[in-house]
C-alpha positions in Angstrom: -79.6 -7.4 6.1 -79.8 -3.8 4.9 -77.7 -1.5 2.8 -76.5 -1.7 -0.7 -74.7 -5.0 -1.5 -72.5 -5.3 -4.5 -74.7 -6.4 -7.4 -77.8 -6.5 -5.3 -80.5 -4.1 -4.1 -81.1 -2.4 -0.8 -83.9 -4.7 0.4 -84.1 -5.4 4.1 -84.3 -9.1 4.8 -83.9 -10.3 1.2 -80.3 -11.7 1.3 -80.8 -14.0 -1.7 -79.2 -11.4 -4.0 -76.7 -10.1 -1.5 -74.8 -13.2 -0.6 -74.0 -14.4 -4.1 -73.0 -10.9 -5.0 -70.6 -10.6 -2.0 -69.1 -13.9 -2.8 -68.7 -12.8 -6.4 -66.9 -9.7 -5.3 -64.5 -11.5 -3.0 -63.5 -14.1 -5.6 -63.7 -12.1 -8.9 -63.7 -8.4 -8.4 -60.0 -7.6 -7.8 -58.6 -10.0 -10.5 -61.3 -8.8 -12.9 -60.4 -5.1 -12.4 -56.7 -5.9 -12.8 -57.2 -8.1 -15.9 -59.4 -5.5 -17.7 -56.9 -2.7 -17.0 -54.0 -4.9 -18.2 -55.9 -6.0 -21.3 -56.9 -2.5 -22.6 -53.4 -1.2 -22.0 -51.7 -4.2 -23.8 -54.1 -4.1 -26.8 -53.8 -0.4 -27.3 -50.0 -0.8 -27.3 -50.1 -3.5 -30.0 -49.4 -0.9 -32.7 -45.8 -0.3 -31.4 -44.2 -3.6 -32.4 -46.4 -4.1 -35.6 -45.7 -0.8 -37.4 -43.1 -2.3 -39.8 -45.2 -5.4 -40.4 -48.3 -3.4 -41.1 -46.4 -1.2 -43.6 -45.2 -4.4 -45.4 -48.5 -6.3 -45.3 -50.7 -3.4 -46.4 -48.2 -1.8 -48.7 -48.3 1.6 -47.0 -45.5 3.9 -45.8 -44.0 3.7 -42.3 -45.5 7.1 -41.5 -49.0 5.8 -42.4 -48.4 2.6 -40.5 -47.4 4.7 -37.5 -51.0 5.8 -37.3 -52.0 2.3 -36.1 -50.5 3.4 -32.8 -51.3 7.2 -32.9 -55.0 6.7 -33.6 -55.3 4.4 -30.6 -53.7 7.0 -28.4 -55.9 9.8 -29.9 -59.2 7.9 -29.4 -58.1 6.9 -25.9 -57.3 10.5 -24.9 -60.6 11.8 -26.3 -62.7 9.0 -24.8 -61.1 9.0 -21.3 -62.7 12.2 -19.8 -66.1 11.3 -21.3 -66.0 7.8 -19.9 -64.7 9.2 -16.6 -67.8 11.4 -16.3 -70.1 8.5 -17.2 -68.4 6.3 -14.7 -69.2 8.8 -12.0 -73.0 8.2 -12.6 -75.4 5.4 -12.0 -74.7 3.6 -15.3 -71.1 2.8 -14.8 -71.5 -1.0 -15.3 -73.3 -0.4 -18.6 -70.6 2.1 -19.7 -67.9 -0.5 -19.0 -69.7 -3.2 -20.9 -70.5 -1.1 -23.9 -67.0 0.3 -24.1 -65.5 -3.2 -24.0 -68.0 -4.3 -26.7 -66.6 -1.4 -28.8 -63.1 -2.7 -28.2 -64.0 -6.2 -29.1 -65.7 -4.9 -32.4 -62.5 -2.9 -33.1 -60.4 -6.0 -32.5 -62.5 -8.0 -35.0 -61.9 -5.3 -37.6 -58.1 -5.6 -37.1 -58.3 -9.4 -37.8 -60.7 -9.5 -40.8 -59.1 -9.3 -44.3 -60.2 -5.7 -44.9 -58.3 -2.6 -46.3 -56.0 -0.5 -44.3 -58.6 2.2 -43.5 -60.6 -0.5 -41.7 -57.5 -1.5 -39.7 -57.2 2.2 -38.5 -60.9 2.2 -37.6 -60.4 -1.0 -35.6 -57.3 0.5 -33.8 -59.3 3.6 -33.0 -62.0 1.5 -31.4 -59.4 -0.5 -29.4 -57.9 2.8 -28.1 -61.3 3.8 -26.6 -60.6 1.1 -24.0 -57.8 3.1 -22.5 -60.6 5.2 -20.8 -61.6 2.2 -18.7 -58.6 2.3 -16.4 -60.0 5.2 -14.3 -63.4 3.4 -14.1 -61.7 0.3 -12.7 -60.3 2.6 -10.0 -63.8 4.0 -9.3 -65.2 0.5 -8.9 -62.4 -0.5 -6.5 -62.9 2.6 -4.4 -66.6 2.1 -4.1 -66.8 -1.6 -3.5 -63.7 -2.5 -1.5 -62.6 -1.6 2.0 -60.5 1.5 2.2 -57.2 -0.1 2.8 -57.8 -2.8 0.3 -59.0 -0.4 -2.3 -55.9 1.8 -2.0 -53.7 -1.2 -2.8 -55.9 -2.3 -5.7 -56.0 1.2 -7.2 -52.2 1.3 -7.1 -52.1 -2.1 -8.8 -54.5 -1.0 -11.5 -52.4 2.1 -12.1 -49.2 -0.1 -12.5 -50.7 -2.7 -14.8 -52.0 0.1 -17.1 -48.3 1.1 -17.6 -46.6 -2.3 -17.8 -49.3 -3.6 -20.2 -47.1 -2.4 -23.1 -44.3 -4.6 -21.9 -46.5 -7.6 -21.7 -48.1 -7.2 -25.2 -44.9 -6.2 -27.1 -43.0 -9.5 -27.1 -46.1 -11.6 -27.5 -47.2 -9.6 -30.5 -43.8 -9.6 -32.0 -43.5 -13.4 -31.7 -46.9 -13.9 -33.3 -45.9 -11.7 -36.2 -42.9 -13.9 -36.9 -45.0 -17.1 -36.6 -48.2 -16.1 -38.3 -48.1 -12.6 -39.6 -49.7 -9.3 -38.5 -53.3 -10.7 -38.5 -52.2 -13.4 -36.0 -50.8 -10.7 -33.6 -54.1 -8.7 -33.8 -55.9 -12.0 -33.3 -54.4 -12.1 -29.8 -56.0 -8.7 -29.1 -59.4 -10.1 -30.2 -59.1 -13.1 -27.9 -58.1 -11.2 -24.8 -60.6 -8.3 -25.3 -63.4 -10.9 -25.6 -62.3 -12.5 -22.4 -62.2 -9.0 -20.7 -65.8 -8.4 -21.8 -67.0 -11.7 -20.4 -65.0 -11.0 -17.2 -66.7 -7.6 -16.8 -70.1 -9.0 -17.5 -69.7 -11.5 -14.7 -67.8 -9.4 -12.2 -68.5 -5.7 -12.4 -71.1 -4.5 -9.9 -73.6 -1.7 -10.3 -72.6 1.8 -9.1 -73.9 2.9 -5.6 -77.3 4.5 -5.7 -77.7 8.3 -5.5 -75.2 9.0 -8.3 -75.9 11.2 -11.2 -73.7 12.2 -14.2 -74.5 14.1 -17.3 -71.9 14.6 -20.1 -71.3 18.2 -21.0 -71.4 17.7 -24.8 -70.1 21.1 -25.7 -67.2 20.7 -23.4 -66.5 17.2 -24.6 -66.4 18.4 -28.3 -64.0 21.3 -27.6 -61.7 19.2 -25.4 -61.7 16.4 -28.1 -60.7 18.9 -30.7 -57.9 20.3 -28.5 -56.6 16.9 -27.7 -56.6 15.8 -31.3 -54.5 18.8 -32.2 -52.1 18.3 -29.3 -51.5 14.6 -29.9 -51.3 15.1 -33.7 -48.6 17.7 -33.2 -46.8 15.3 -30.7 -47.1 12.4 -33.1 -45.8 14.3 -36.1 -42.3 15.6 -35.2 -41.4 16.0 -38.8 -44.1 18.8 -39.1 -42.0 20.9 -36.7 -38.9 20.5 -38.7 -40.4 20.9 -42.2 -43.4 23.2 -41.6 -42.7 25.2 -38.4 -45.2 27.9 -39.1 -48.0 25.4 -39.6 -47.1 23.6 -36.4 -46.9 26.8 -34.4 -50.3 27.9 -35.8 -51.9 24.5 -34.8 -50.4 24.7 -31.4 -51.9 28.2 -30.9 -55.3 26.9 -32.0 -55.0 24.0 -29.5 -54.1 26.4 -26.7 -57.1 28.6 -27.5 -59.4 25.6 -27.5 -58.1 24.4 -24.2 -58.8 27.9 -22.7 -62.3 27.9 -24.2 -62.8 24.4 -22.7 -61.8 25.7 -19.2 -64.3 28.5 -19.5 -67.1 26.2 -20.6 -66.3 23.8 -17.7 -66.3 26.6 -15.1 -69.7 27.9 -16.3 -71.3 24.4 -16.6 -73.5 22.9 -13.9 -72.4 19.4 -15.2 -68.7 19.8 -16.1 -66.9 17.0 -17.9 -64.0 17.5 -15.4 -64.3 19.4 -12.1 -61.8 22.1 -13.1 -62.1 23.7 -9.6 -61.1 20.4 -8.0 -58.2 20.1 -10.5 -56.9 23.5 -9.3 -56.4 22.1 -5.8 -52.7 22.3 -5.1 -52.3 18.6 -4.5 -54.2 17.7 -7.7 -52.5 20.4 -9.9 -49.1 19.4 -8.6 -49.7 15.7 -9.2 -50.9 16.4 -12.7 -47.8 18.5 -13.4 -45.6 15.8 -12.1 -47.5 13.3 -14.2 -47.1 15.4 -17.3 -43.4 16.1 -17.0 -42.6 12.7 -15.6 -44.6 11.1 -18.5 -42.4 12.9 -21.0 -39.3 11.6 -19.4 -40.5 8.0 -18.8 -41.7 7.5 -22.4 -38.6 9.2 -23.7 -36.3 6.6 -22.1 -38.6 3.7 -23.2 -38.4 5.0 -26.8 -34.6 5.5 -26.7 -33.8 2.1 -25.4 -36.1 0.1 -27.8 -34.9 2.2 -30.8 -31.2 1.8 -29.8 -31.6 -1.9 -29.4 -32.9 -2.3 -33.0 -30.4 -0.1 -34.7 -28.2 -2.3 -36.9 -24.4 -2.6 -36.3 -23.7 -0.8 -39.5 -24.6 2.5 -37.7 -21.5 2.1 -35.5 -23.6 1.3 -32.4 -26.7 -0.7 -31.6 -27.4 -4.4 -31.6 -29.6 -5.0 -34.7 -32.2 -6.9 -32.7 -35.3 -8.4 -34.4 -38.7 -7.1 -33.3 -39.2 -10.1 -31.1 -35.8 -10.0 -29.4 -36.2 -6.3 -28.9 -39.5 -7.0 -27.3 -37.7 -9.2 -24.7 -35.8 -6.1 -23.6 -39.1 -4.9 -22.2 -39.4 -7.9 -19.9 -37.3 -6.3 -17.1 -39.5 -3.2 -17.5 -42.6 -5.1 -16.9 -41.3 -7.4 -14.1 -39.6 -4.7 -12.1 -42.5 -2.3 -12.8 -44.8 -4.8 -11.2 -42.4 -5.3 -8.2 -42.1 -1.5 -7.7 -45.9 -1.2 -7.8 -46.4 -4.0 -5.3 -43.9 -2.6 -2.9 -45.3 0.9 -2.9 -48.5 0.2 -0.9 -46.4 -1.3 1.8 -44.1 1.7 2.0 -47.0 4.1 2.0 -47.5 3.3 5.7 -44.2 5.1 6.4 -43.7 7.6 3.6 -46.3 10.0 2.2 -47.2 9.6 -1.5 -45.5 12.8 -2.8 -42.2 11.6 -1.4 -42.8 8.2 -3.1 -43.4 10.2 -6.4 -40.1 12.0 -5.8 -38.1 8.9 -5.0 -39.6 7.1 -8.1 -38.6 10.1 -10.3 -35.1 9.9 -9.0 -35.0 6.1 -9.9 -36.1 6.9 -13.4 -33.5 9.6 -13.6 -31.0 6.9 -12.6 -32.1 4.8 -15.5 -31.4 7.8 -17.8 -27.9 8.2 -16.3 -27.2 4.5 -16.8 -28.2 4.7 -20.4 -26.2 7.8 -21.0 -23.0 6.4 -19.4 -23.1 2.7 -20.4 -24.9 1.1 -23.4 -22.2 -0.8 -25.3 -23.4 -4.1 -24.0 -26.9 -5.5 -24.3 -27.0 -6.4 -20.6 -26.6 -2.7 -19.8 -29.8 -2.0 -21.8 -31.6 -4.7 -19.8 -30.4 -3.1 -16.5 -31.5 0.4 -17.6 -34.9 -0.9 -18.7 -35.3 -2.7 -15.3 -34.4 0.5 -13.4 -36.9 2.4 -15.6 -39.6 -0.2 -14.9 -39.0 -0.1 -11.1 -39.3 3.7 -11.1 -42.3 3.8 -13.3 -44.0 1.2 -11.2 -43.5 3.1 -8.0 -44.5 6.4 -9.6 -47.7 4.9 -11.0 -48.7 3.3 -7.8 -48.2 6.4 -5.7 -49.9 8.8 -8.1 -53.5 7.9 -7.3 -53.0 8.3 -3.6 -52.0 12.0 -4.1 -55.1 12.8 -6.1 -57.7 10.7 -4.3 -56.6 12.0 -0.9 -58.5 15.2 -1.8 -61.1 13.7 -4.1 -64.7 12.6 -3.1 -65.5 8.9 -3.9 -68.1 9.9 -6.4 -65.5 11.8 -8.5 -62.8 9.1 -8.5 -63.3 8.1 -12.1 -63.5 11.7 -13.3 -60.4 12.9 -11.4 -58.3 9.9 -12.5 -59.5 10.2 -16.1 -58.1 13.7 -16.3 -54.8 12.5 -14.8 -54.7 9.8 -17.5 -55.3 12.4 -20.2 -52.4 14.3 -18.9 -50.3 11.1 -18.9 -51.2 10.4 -22.5 -50.2 13.8 -23.6 -47.0 13.5 -21.7 -46.2 10.2 -23.2 -46.9 11.5 -26.7 -44.7 14.5 -26.1 -41.9 12.2 -24.8 -42.0 10.2 -28.0 -42.0 13.4 -30.1 -39.1 14.9 -28.1 -37.1 11.8 -28.6 -37.8 11.8 -32.3 -36.9 15.5 -32.7 -33.6 15.1 -30.8 -32.6 12.0 -32.8 -33.6 13.7 -36.0 -31.5 16.7 -35.2 -28.6 14.3 -34.6 -28.9 12.6 -37.9 -26.3 13.9 -40.4 -27.1 14.7 -44.1 -27.4 11.5 -46.1 -27.3 9.3 -43.0 -30.2 6.9 -42.1 -29.4 6.7 -38.4 -28.6 9.4 -35.8 -25.1 9.8 -34.3 -24.6 7.9 -31.1 -24.1 11.2 -29.3 -27.7 12.1 -30.1 -28.8 9.4 -27.7 -26.7 10.9 -24.9 -28.2 14.3 -25.6 -31.7 12.9 -25.3 -30.8 11.1 -22.1 -29.6 14.4 -20.6 -32.9 16.0 -21.5 -34.7 13.1 -19.8 -32.6 13.6 -16.7 -33.7 17.3 -16.7 -37.4 16.3 -17.0 -37.1 13.9 -14.1 -35.3 16.5 -12.0 -38.3 18.8 -12.6 -40.7 16.0 -11.6 -38.7 15.3 -8.4 -38.8 19.0 -7.4 -42.5 19.2 -8.1 -43.2 16.1 -6.0 -41.0 17.4 -3.1 -43.0 20.7 -3.2 -46.2 18.6 -2.8 -44.7 16.8 0.2 -43.8 20.1 1.9 -47.4 21.2 1.6 -48.5 18.3 3.8 -45.6 17.6 6.2 -47.8 16.4 9.0 -50.4 14.6 7.1 -50.8 10.9 7.0 -51.5 8.9 4.0 -55.2 8.4 3.2 
């Protein structure tokens, strides 16, 4: 036997290492990749349902408690391109294991009886795990047959989205039963399991790879992303200190331009900017950015509306746990949409699947705008959103990887996930700004009409996403799916 088996070495005739490794791949690789992607997404999203509980338990303001979510998104966005570049090299397995060890250490910090600052440090460490999703895709593309890898990559993309819906109700239930530390304890258990799974199942990268991190580019990009996500996570800054917000936005834009110049001049770029400029990749990232704004906007609107007390004249006054149950249709139908997409790809090109999924998400916005007086209507809107997001997430990798070499899978998808993170953060910020603008003087909650306005903005975002995806489809009318 010759060649490079998974987990073994290219040694002719010595099959002792090869056969166990192949059996390990067949039995463990696909569920391992899926489980790791689901775990890091669910753990990073734990901050969402725990914000109020953290504020109460640690005696901090809600704005301070909000950073338990924001800091995870920040560290994930900063770590993702770096991990993507490392994942393109020969030490991908070590990168995955070390990153998961960092996540486990961060999870331990969130459980130990330490001050609030240590909780933030732990959440930042947990957020680093978000950068592993693209590496899971790289492993699948390198070590699975082409048809199988395409379906697995789509599945990984989907579970990285629906992970929030999985973690939210579980964390909320644990908070009610045992407090905030119990909820974070769930994160410690599952991240430790993910580390053990990776240690047993993740193979070495193929030989002949090399990857160096452009430190200068990484620092500049990190600074730019920190500013962008900070501005997105602090909508009050725009309403109270507009000049400061605009100044920081200008600095972020300048830093991004400097980063592009650094990358173009570097022999070892963090992200292959020239490849990102390919029409298919650029169009897909634009669709991901605008679509991400719309998708997260609707998710934010529905969960906030469900928890608004009856005294506001609308809403259902749901507890954190019951509100988390509203996310179940999102997760279930998101998984269904993601599973159906690979089967449909044999008949419909990926850009058209993106467009169709964007239309479905737009339909969710329309449902929410027109009918939200009954709790069942929120469940339906959330299910429609999940189905659209699942299809969109499953189709996105196919558009990008069709024009990306195998060796650059992790790097290309990492950049797409950075774009997604920024889009999600802006979606949350846009929702906050619209609802804040619709809150009258002396009122605690926005007018019901503010939710309708936000839904119409979301419909516009999904219309742009649809048109962008259709433009991608017109560029390749005669091409088959990869």
